[in-house]
C-alpha positions as a printed Julia matrix, in Angstrom:
96×3 Matrix{Float64}:
 37.14  -16.55  59.63
 33.44  -16.34  58.72
 32.01  -13.99  56.16
 29.04  -11.88  56.9
 25.72  -13.11  55.62
 25.22  -10.11  53.47
 28.5   -10.85  51.44
 27.64  -14.53  51.04
 24.13  -13.52  49.72
 25.64  -10.75  47.58
 28.03  -13.0   45.91
 25.28  -15.74  45.32
 23.08  -13.15  43.65
 25.97  -11.9   41.47
 26.68  -15.6   40.33
 22.93  -16.18  39.58
 22.63  -12.83  37.64
 25.86  -13.78  35.51
 24.46  -17.37  34.81
 21.13  -15.83  33.65
 22.83  -13.22  31.38
 24.84  -15.92  29.73
 21.91  -18.17  29.21
 19.94  -15.25  27.67
 22.8   -14.65  25.01
 21.98  -18.03  23.19
 19.84  -16.71  20.51
 18.27  -18.79  17.78
 19.27  -17.77  14.31
 18.77  -19.24  10.77
 20.66  -18.82   7.49
 18.84  -16.33   5.33
 20.82  -15.59   2.04
 18.49  -13.54  -0.14
 19.72  -15.23  -3.26
 18.48  -18.6   -2.41
 21.71  -20.32  -3.11
 23.94  -22.01  -0.59
 25.79  -19.53   1.66
 29.64  -19.85   1.3
 31.39  -20.68   4.8
 34.83  -19.64   5.26
 37.68  -20.57   7.69
 37.89  -16.83   8.97
 36.34  -13.41   7.91
 37.34  -12.97   4.11
 39.0   -16.4    4.46
 39.22  -19.51   2.41
 35.96  -21.13   1.55
 35.59  -24.36   3.33
 32.07  -25.22   2.59
 28.64  -24.14   2.17
 25.42  -23.95   4.29
 21.86  -23.8    2.84
 19.0   -21.48   3.89
 16.93  -22.22   6.79
 19.56  -24.13   8.76
 19.32  -23.32  12.45
 22.48  -21.98  13.81
 23.87  -19.89  16.81
 26.43  -17.22  16.65
 29.8   -18.14  18.54
 31.78  -15.03  17.77
 31.76  -11.89  15.81
 34.29  -10.04  13.88
 35.02   -7.34  11.26
 37.21   -7.72   8.11
 39.71   -5.13   6.94
 36.84   -3.45   4.9
 34.65   -3.21   8.22
 32.23   -5.82   7.03
 30.55   -7.77   9.96
 31.01  -11.61  10.14
 29.9   -14.24  12.42
 31.31  -17.56  13.4
 28.28  -20.1   13.29
 27.73  -23.16  15.27
 24.95  -25.6   14.17
 22.05  -25.54  16.41
 21.26  -29.24  17.08
 25.05  -30.51  16.99
 26.81  -27.63  18.46
 29.45  -28.24  15.92
 31.36  -25.1   14.88
 31.0   -24.61  11.07
 32.97  -21.49  10.13
 32.49  -17.75   9.29
 29.66  -16.27   7.12
 28.73  -12.49   6.47
 26.49  -11.41   9.38
 23.75   -9.96   6.96
 22.97  -13.58   5.92
 22.07  -14.74   9.32
 18.58  -13.65  10.97
 18.24  -14.17  14.71
 15.13  -14.1   16.8
């Protein structure tokens, strides 16, 4: 059974809008800890420290969460490599 042309066009338009919205969600961010020291990276919000990352490193936000105190956290991915690094407090990541 053939679908009406309008239904096919509508489906195509919705698909394109979804892809465009997904592409627009990729926002460039940088680590901006006001203390100027390397920022602790954690396994999860309020989790074990697994490393540090220095100011100015280009990152993307992969996920967001709040800890038990309501503090916002973000899971960061290194901009160039696409490698997931870990979780940092949201206020130390500036996006544009």
